[in-house]
TORTORVO-547371 format. One record per residue (C-alpha): x, y, z. Coordinates in steps of 0.001 Angstrom, whole numbers, plus 500000, padded with zeros to 6 digits. Example, Ala and Ser with C-alpha at 12.3 -4.5 7.8 and 13.67 -1.06 7.14 Angstrom:
512300495500507800
513670498940507140
This chain:
255461495601840724
255891495330836996
259011493160837307
257197490644839506
254289490501837066
256646489798834152
258474487087836106
255229485330837011
254021485616833430
257253484018832201
256888481308834839
253372480490833643
254675480286830077
257484477978831209
255002475777833043
253259475065829752
256213473099828390
258003471969831551
255184471834834102
254874468049833972
258581467483834658
258628470084837421
255561468597839108
257055465107838821
260282466382840420
258371467871843345
256503464610843831
259776462634843798
261224464893846503
258020464637848545
258116460864848144
261702460832849419
260648462890852459
257738460549853179
259779457404852595
262400458391855147
259830459500857724
257569456472857300
260472454009857317
261830455550860526
258392455429862187
257739451819861148
261143450620862354
260686452421865675
257274450795866092
258738447364865313
261678447606867713
260211449890870397
256520449081870293
253937451641871345
256560453563873346
257766455037870063
254550457065869889
254532458529873385
258213458914874262
260860461239872856
263999459873871193
266202460446874254
263950458362876492
263620455721873789
267396455523873391
267776454796877100
265289451922877001
265803450741873412
269336451180872006
267986450264868568
266061453556868465
269304455514868392
270602453570865391
267290453925863560
267173457681864115
270847458031863158
270185456131859930
267214458369859128
269328461450859861
272009460131857506
269498459939854648
268072463359855534
271517464952855445
272794463346852262
269733462485850157
267394465473850548
269958468290849959
271162466553846794
267591466319845495
266817469929846403
269931471183844621
269004469038841635
265538470587841640
267104474050841839
269297473264838842
266314471904836910
264243475046837573
267185477267836652
267669475417833374
263973475906832563
264313479598833467
267180479840830957
265004478246828270
266776474880828192
264730471751827571
266253469555830286
265009466109831216
263884465118834689
267236463329835071
268684466726836025
266996466233839384
269578463535840132
272571465512838840
274136465739842313
274326461943842385
276417461851839198
279693462047841121
280832461501844680
282207465047844845
278847466592843945
276994464262846305
279175465112849315
279301468761848274
275518469036848442
275566467877852077
278344470332852971
276450473132851225
273303472319853215
275356472304856426
276925475677855576
273490477061854788
272031475798858070
274970477087860137
274638480571858671
270907480708859301
271187479314862831
273949481783863687
272002484803862389
268751483876864117
270609482858867271
272230486291867419
268849487897866668
267292486192869705
270081487217872079
268989490801872913
265389489874873665
266441486690875445
268921488586877614
266283491169878486
263803488403879335
266385486621881518
267203489877883294
263515490504884019
262952486982885329
266128486994887427
266350490459888905
262732491602889207
261394489794892271
257841488585892763
256030490663895315
253648493548895101
251308494210892224
253641496953891012
256540494511890730
254327492002888931
253232494647886434
256852495690885996
257879492099885275
255018491618882810
255942494881881064
259598493834880884
258626490451879395
256430492176876794
259331494456875868
261589491387875574
259105489691873230
258838492877871145
262639493052870883
262740489391869802
260116489957867105
261920493034865792
265321491316865742
263914488209864047
262296490410861399
265658492118860796
267291488678860623
264776487580857976
265784490615855919
269490489961856447
269455486290855387
268070487244851975
271722487906851076
272081484136850653
268898483588848626
270900483028845406
273521480730846931
271669477548845951
271424478698842323
275129479502842141
275928476161843760
273612474289841391
275506475898838520
278776474402839756
280188477286841819
282095476409844979
280351476465848339
282057479521849817
281990481424846535
278275480688846114
277478482516849338
279903485316848477
278430485881845005
274909485717846383
275696488398848963
277135490645846235
274316490057843743
271593490798846317
273268493769847988
270779496534848725
267704494658847456
266861492432850419
263436494013850856
262628493515847166
263438489821847481
261152489526850509
258413491423848652
258713488975845762
258391485985848071
255460487508849939
253669488100846637
253020484332846616
251202484387849951
247888483955848175
249147480716846626
250305479690850088
246791479940851507
245344478246848449
247876475439848839
246201474320852055
244370472096849598
246440469269848111
245576469825844454
246676473488844228
249864472559846110
250910470264843260
250835473224840862
251813476057843239
255130474580844408
256549474062840868
255236477495839843
256931479059842865
260157477172842112
260318478323838486
259360481903839424
262176482013841960
264579480594839382
263631483278836852
264032485977839509
267390484486840533
268515484409836896
267553488077836553
269528489060839663
272553486992838658
272642488513835161
272097491969836666
275192491497838816
277232490163835874
276257493177833762
277285495524836576
280725493883836591
280976494121832803
280574497901832968
283676498342835110
286297497495832428
284491499759829938
284637502667832389
288315502064833090
289115501814829371
287256505058828651
289157506789831424
292515505587830050
291610506754826525
290638510173827848
293964510539829662
295896509550826538
294065512168824482
């Protein structure tokens, strides 16, 4: 589409003056991911030995109480550090999309106050809860059909076996269809992070996102799928360093377009009302 081509062209232009800062931000976030994961693995190896490699966390916790504290500490950093960095990255990309020459310090904006820092964790939790609820509901019909087939269709003759296999295939097809519909539905919250990065409240961010994306869920998915070529190319490390910042800025420009589109639609309402009042007075 022409709109997608323009957005990507603008993103390439933005990368010329802010590409270095965006790439550095991505590398900082990746370093934070790796630091938490590596630190957790090293501590588990120190306190639990080789069992940390072959046993799951529940088994480790029974034999080595230290494993539970190590994993809890890693989870603490995952919950509070990573969401704050991701929201900072979102704000940085949005500022570049708006033409502002921000420094890389914007990446750490959510650490500037305790309220922002805690708010980023609560926003991530609200985001995760919404997604888990939607996809959980999406899996219910197919899961119920699968459970019914496994429970009430007995093993016996070849006919019954074929019937059970057919029922399981239908259950899988229902799951795939419902998950696909869920993927479309959750696009209503694709702008929430940008509203939140701009200082909007958590609940209002999701509400505004749902209003700004109403009726265009498939267009948002089409835009994201237009980067699938970069996704395959990013199997190599070097293209990944450029593709992720490019994708981030492109999404920010698209988000800015949708947010301004919604604001303009609201601005037309008072004009219409005023025109109607004038007509009645005449």
